[in-house]
C-alpha positions in Angstrom: -15.3 21.4 -23.9 -12.4 20.4 -24.6 -10.9 23.6 -23.7 -11.6 22.9 -20.0 -10.6 19.7 -20.4 -7.3 20.4 -21.3 -7.3 22.7 -18.4 -8.3 20.3 -15.5 -5.8 17.6 -17.3 -3.3 20.3 -16.7 -4.5 20.9 -12.9 -4.3 17.0 -12.3 -0.5 16.8 -14.1 0.4 19.0 -10.9 -0.1 16.5 -8.1 1.3 14.0 -10.7 4.6 15.0 -11.9 5.6 16.9 -8.2 5.0 13.2 -6.9 7.0 11.5 -9.4 9.7 14.4 -8.7 9.6 13.4 -5.4 10.5 9.9 -5.7 13.8 10.7 -7.7 14.9 13.8 -5.4 14.5 12.3 -1.7 14.9 8.6 -2.0 18.5 7.6 -1.6 20.4 4.3 -2.9 21.1 3.3 1.1 19.2 0.0 2.7 17.7 0.8 6.0 17.0 -1.4 8.5 14.5 -4.6 7.2 16.0 -3.6 3.6 19.4 -5.6 4.6 17.4 -8.8 5.3 15.2 -8.6 1.8 17.9 -7.1 -0.1 21.3 -7.7 -0.3 21.9 -10.5 2.1 19.0 -12.4 0.2 20.9 -11.6 -3.1 24.0 -12.4 -1.2 23.3 -15.9 0.0 21.4 -16.5 -3.5 24.8 -16.0 -4.7 26.8 -18.5 -2.6 23.7 -21.0 -2.8 23.8 -23.3 -5.3 21.1 -26.0 -4.0 17.6 -24.9 -5.6 15.5 -26.4 -2.5 17.4 -24.1 -0.3 17.4 -21.2 -2.4 13.8 -21.9 -2.8 13.7 -21.6 1.1 15.5 -17.8 1.1 13.3 -16.7 -1.6 9.8 -18.1 0.6 11.2 -17.2 4.1 9.1 -14.6 5.6 9.9 -11.1 6.8 8.5 -11.0 9.9 5.0 -12.0 9.9 5.2 -11.0 5.7 5.9 -13.9 3.2 7.5 -10.8 0.7 8.5 -13.5 -2.0 7.4 -10.3 -4.6 10.4 -7.9 -3.2 12.9 -10.9 -3.2 12.3 -11.8 -6.7 12.5 -7.9 -7.7 16.0 -7.8 -6.0 16.5 -10.5 -8.3 15.5 -9.1 -11.8 17.4 -6.1 -11.0 20.4 -8.1 -10.2 20.0 -10.9 -13.3 18.5 -8.5 -15.9 19.6 -4.9 -15.6 22.9 -5.6 -14.0 22.1 -3.8 -10.3 21.6 -3.9 -6.7 19.9 -0.2 -6.1 17.3 0.4 -3.4 16.0 3.6 -5.5 15.3 1.8 -8.6 13.1 -0.9 -6.7 11.4 2.2 -5.1 10.9 3.8 -8.5 10.0 0.2 -10.4 7.0 -0.3 -7.4 5.2 2.9 -7.7 4.4 1.5 -11.4 1.1 0.3 -9.4 -0.1 4.2 -10.0 -0.5 3.5 -13.6 -3.2 0.8 -13.1 -5.0 2.9 -9.9 -5.8 5.9 -12.2 -6.4 4.2 -15.1 -9.2 2.2 -13.3 -10.5 5.3 -11.1 -10.5 6.9 -14.3 -12.7 4.1 -16.3 -15.3 4.2 -13.1 -15.7 7.9 -12.9 -19.2 9.0 -14.7 -18.6 10.8 -18.0 -19.7 14.3 -17.0 -17.2 16.0 -15.3 -14.8 13.5 -15.6 -11.9 15.4 -15.9 -12.3 17.5 -12.8 -13.1 14.6 -10.6 -10.2 13.0 -11.4 -8.1 15.7 -10.9 -9.7 15.9 -7.4 -8.3 12.1 -7.1 -5.2 12.7 -7.8 -4.7 15.7 -5.6 -6.4 13.7 -2.9 -4.3 10.2 -3.5 -1.0 11.6 -4.1 -0.7 13.6 -1.4 2.4 13.4 1.2 0.6 11.4 4.3 2.3 8.2 3.6 6.0 9.1 3.1 7.2 6.0 4.8 5.5 4.0 2.3 6.9 6.1 -0.3 10.5 6.3 0.7 11.5 3.2 2.5 12.2 0.3 -0.4 10.3 -2.4 1.4 7.6 -0.2 2.6 7.3 0.9 -0.7 7.1 -2.7 -2.6 5.1 -4.3 0.2 2.2 -2.2 0.2 2.5 -0.9 -3.6 2.7 -4.3 -5.0 -0.5 -5.3 -2.8 -2.6 -2.7 -3.4 -1.4 -3.0 -7.8 -2.0 -6.7 -7.9 -5.2 -6.8 -5.7 -7.0 -4.0 -7.6 -5.7 -5.7 -11.0 -7.6 -8.6 -9.4 -11.0 -6.8 -8.5 -11.2 -5.1 -11.5 -10.9 -7.7 -13.7 -13.5 -9.6 -11.5 -15.7 -6.8 -11.7 -15.7 -6.7 -15.8 -15.8 -10.5 -15.6 -12.8 -10.7 -17.6 -9.8 -12.8 -17.5 -10.2 -14.9 -14.7 -7.3 -16.6 -14.4 -5.6 -13.3 -15.2 -7.5 -12.2 -11.8 -6.4 -15.4 -9.6 -2.9 -14.5 -11.0 -2.7 -11.3 -9.5 -4.4 -12.2 -6.2 -1.6 -14.8 -6.0 0.7 -11.9 -6.7 -0.7 -9.9 -4.2 -0.9 -12.7 -1.4 2.9 -13.0 -2.4 3.7 -9.8 -1.9 2.1 -8.7 1.5 0.3 -10.7 4.4 -2.7 -8.0 3.6 -2.8 -9.2 0.1 -5.0 -12.6 1.4 -7.5 -10.5 2.3 -8.7 -10.4 -1.5 -9.1 -13.9 -1.5 -12.2 -13.5 0.2 -13.2 -10.1 -1.7 -12.9 -11.8 -5.0 -15.0 -14.5 -3.5 -17.7 -12.2 -2.4 -17.4 -10.3 -5.9 -18.1 -13.7 -7.6 -21.0 -14.5 -5.5 -22.9 -10.8 -6.3 -22.6 -12.1 -9.8 -23.8 -15.7 -10.1 -20.4 -17.0 -11.0 -20.9 -20.7 -9.0 -18.4 -22.2 -11.2 -15.9 -20.0 -10.9 -16.3 -19.0 -7.6 -15.8 -22.9 -6.8 -12.5 -22.6 -8.6 -11.2 -19.5 -6.9 -11.9 -21.1 -3.4 -10.3 -24.3 -4.2 -6.9 -22.7 -6.1 -6.5 -20.1 -3.0 -7.6 -21.7 -0.2 -5.1 -23.9 -1.0 -2.5 -21.2 -1.2 -3.7 -20.0 2.2 -2.6 -23.5 3.3 0.7 -23.1 1.9 1.4 -19.6 3.1 0.7 -20.8 6.6 2.9 -24.0 6.8 5.5 -23.6 8.9 4.7 -19.9 9.7 7.1 -18.6 12.8 4.4 -15.8 13.5 1.5 -17.5 14.9 2.8 -17.2 18.6 3.0 -13.3 18.1 -0.3 -13.2 16.6 -2.2 -15.6 19.4 -0.5 -13.0 22.0 -1.7 -10.2 19.9 -5.2 -11.5 20.1 -5.5 -12.3 23.4 -4.6 -8.6 24.2 -7.7 -7.7 22.2 -9.8 -10.3 23.7 -8.8 -8.3 27.2 -8.6 -4.6 25.7 -11.6 -4.6 23.2 -12.5 -0.6 23.2 -8.5 -0.2 21.9 -8.8 -1.7 19.3 -12.3 -0.6 18.5 -10.8 3.2 18.9 -7.6 2.0 16.4 -9.9 1.0 14.1 -11.1 4.6 13.0 -8.0 6.1 14.0 -6.2 3.9 11.2 -8.9 5.3 8.7 -8.8 8.7 9.6 -4.8 8.3 8.9 -5.2 10.8 5.9 -5.6 13.6 8.3 -2.5 12.8 10.3 -0.9 16.2 10.2 0.7 15.7 13.4 4.4 14.6 12.4 4.5 11.7 14.6 3.9 13.6 18.0 2.3 11.5 20.7 -0.4 14.0 21.5 -4.1 12.9 22.4 -5.5 15.4 19.4 -3.9 13.5 17.1 -6.0 10.3 17.7 -9.0 11.9 18.5 -8.8 13.8 15.0 -8.0 10.9 13.0 -10.5 9.1 14.6 -13.3 11.6 14.1 -12.2 11.3 10.1 -12.4 7.6 10.4 -15.6 7.6 12.0 -16.9 10.1 9.2 -15.4 7.9 6.3 -17.2 4.6 7.4 -20.6 6.8 8.4 -20.8 7.7 4.9 -19.7 5.0 3.4 -22.3 2.9 5.3 -24.9 5.7 4.7 -24.0 5.8 0.6 -24.5 1.9 0.8 -27.5 1.7 2.3 -29.3 4.0 0.4 -27.8 3.5 -3.2 -27.0 -0.4 -2.8 -30.0 -1.1 -0.7 -32.4 -0.6 -4.1 -29.4 -2.3 -6.2 -29.6 -5.3 -3.7 -33.2 -5.9 -4.0 -32.3 -5.9 -7.5 -29.4 -8.3 -7.2 -32.0 -10.9 -5.1 -34.3 -10.5 -8.3 -31.4 -11.2 -10.8 -30.6 -8.1 -11.7 -26.8 -7.5 -11.3 -24.5 -4.5 -9.4 -22.5 -3.0 -11.7 -18.9 -3.4 -12.6 -18.2 0.0 -11.2 -20.3 -0.4 -8.2 -18.2 -4.1 -7.9 -15.0 -2.2 -8.1 -15.5 0.3 -5.9 -16.7 -1.8 -3.1 -13.6 -4.1 -3.6 -11.7 -1.4 -2.7 -13.6 -0.1 0.2 -13.8 -3.8 1.6 -9.8 -4.1 1.4 -9.6 -0.8 3.3 -11.8 -1.5 6.1 -10.6 -5.4 6.2 -6.8 -3.6 6.7 -8.1 -1.3 9.3 -10.1 -4.4 11.3 -7.1 -6.4 11.1 -4.4 -4.0 12.1 -6.5 -2.3 15.1 -6.9 -6.2 16.6 -2.8 -7.3 15.8 -1.2 -3.9 16.7 -3.7 -2.7 19.5 -0.7 -4.2 21.7 1.9 -1.8 20.3 0.1 1.0 21.6 -2.3 3.6 20.3 -0.3 5.5 17.9 1.0 2.6 16.0 -2.2 3.0 13.4 -0.8 6.3 12.4 3.1 4.9 11.1 3.9 6.3 8.0 3.8 3.1 6.0 0.0 2.4 7.5 -1.3 5.6 6.2 -1.5 4.4 2.4 -4.2 3.0 3.2 -6.0 5.2 5.0 -5.6 7.8 2.1 -6.5 4.7 -0.4 -9.6 4.6 1.8 -10.3 8.4 1.2 -9.8 7.5 -2.6 -12.4 5.0 -2.9 -14.7 7.2 -0.4 -14.4 10.1 -2.9 -15.2 7.9 -5.8 -17.8 6.9 -4.5 -19.1 10.2 -4.1 -18.7 10.7 -7.5 -20.8 8.1 -8.7 -23.9 10.6 -8.3 -24.8 13.7 -10.3 -23.6 16.4 -8.3 -24.0 20.1 -9.2 -21.0 21.9 -11.1 -20.8 24.3 -8.3 -20.2 21.2 -5.5 -17.8 19.5 -7.9 -15.6 22.6 -8.0 -15.8 23.2 -4.2 -14.6 19.6 -3.4 -11.7 20.0 -5.8 -10.7 23.0 -3.9 -10.6 21.7 -0.4 -8.6 18.6 -2.7 -6.1 21.1 -3.4 -6.1 22.7 -0.1 -5.7 19.2 1.4 -2.8 18.9 -0.7 -1.0 21.6 -0.6 -0.8 21.5 3.5 0.3 17.8 3.3 3.1 19.3 1.3 4.0 21.8 3.8 3.6 19.7 6.8 5.7 16.6 5.3 8.1 17.8 2.5 10.4 19.4 5.1 10.4 16.1 7.1 11.0 14.4 3.8 14.1 16.2 3.3 15.3 15.9 6.5 15.0 12.1 6.6 16.9 12.1 3.3 19.7 13.6 5.1 19.4 11.5 8.2 19.8 8.9 6.2 22.9 9.8 4.0 24.9 10.7 7.1 24.0 7.6 8.9 25.1 5.7 5.6 28.6 7.8 5.9 28.6 6.5 9.9 27.8 2.7 8.6 30.4 2.4 6.0 32.4 3.6 8.6 31.7 0.3 10.9 30.7 2.6 13.3 27.0 1.7 13.0 24.0 3.2 10.7 21.2 2.3 9.1 19.3 1.1 12.1 22.0 -1.0 13.3 24.6 -0.6 15.9 28.4 -1.3 15.2 28.3 -4.6 16.5 25.5 -5.6 14.5 27.1 -4.1 11.6 30.6 -6.3 11.9 28.4 -9.4 13.7 26.5 -9.6 10.0 28.8 -8.5 8.0 26.5 -5.7 6.3 28.7 -2.7 5.3 31.2 -5.6 4.1 28.2 -6.9 2.0 27.9 -3.8 0.3 31.1 -2.8 -0.1 31.7 -6.3 -2.3 28.9 -5.3 -4.1 30.5 -2.1 -4.9 33.3 -3.7 -6.0 31.3 -6.0 -8.4 30.2 -2.7 -9.9 26.5 -3.7 -9.2 25.8 -1.1 -6.0 26.3 2.4 -6.6 26.1 4.1 -2.8 24.9 7.4 -2.4 27.1 10.7 -3.0 27.9 12.5 -0.5 28.3 16.1 -0.8 
């Protein structure tokens, strides 16, 4: 048994080590587009501003419709504690969320065949399907932080431990990205299922207050109103988009706008929803009957349920608010991380029931094939993107435009000048040009 565990531990280390290696090899210390607003420009304005109120406004100001407070605080942490402004470091730091994610997944797995199932989860989630969330700083910090903090919160709630810490983590999730707010109703639902009425009341009072504060002077309400109006006029687009979003983990078409890309992902998204519904209908229905009699659901059931609800809620909101941008918007690289997370939790759901070792090994073989095909499809694209970004930085540094901006914008907002100023201070080290 020990020898078999060592074999599967070694197998699980393959996607883990290669994923970590890819973060070091393919990330680059150069901001791109929105990175400038939340990174160098935030730090520059913070350093020249001495008024505390204005500094707070700077941190609280949203990027598009998201209040990325945690990202901006991470910029300040790197500057004051580590003495650097470094895009790569922030990408690497954001991926620390993988530690609690896989720890929780391991704890939730049944002891029988635990290591082989853990290997399957590693191959499924550490694929290269969501490269934009892995190598673009703003996307990495936003999505990784919200997943990490949010799942810590629901895990603690599921285990009925450290209630104050769960509130704090939900607060941090909400301040990482707007979809962190989804953990507020999800957490309330978990407390409801556990009959924890006093804590439910405290949870709602504290976090509803956060929602009110979040939307105070919120600049994107007109956009949301327009997007919702488009949804009311075109509900079928959002209905279809919901399944496309959830099936994004099977998008192997490299951003090509071809109909088969939509139908394949929608089919897998439908399969995820159908499987989760059937499993919950069969497995949870009896447990819910027992719950009505006062017998609580297990902590494992609650945690898995929270993860699935988070992914489904994301799919619902994106399908409503982004339908105006067309059918392919659901498959952009930074959204696919939620599809991959939904795939992981659905697989975790499968492992809650006893499976024959032959079936378990078959699932692992399919997961390895999926991971290999993902690497074959997207690693060349990641390498090419690093080369494009490096070339773009060279053009940007020569005031020719680049890193997502025209030459006029670079000059107008003094973007290159800001990075050059940081470089002179020794807090920024640009990518090495080979």
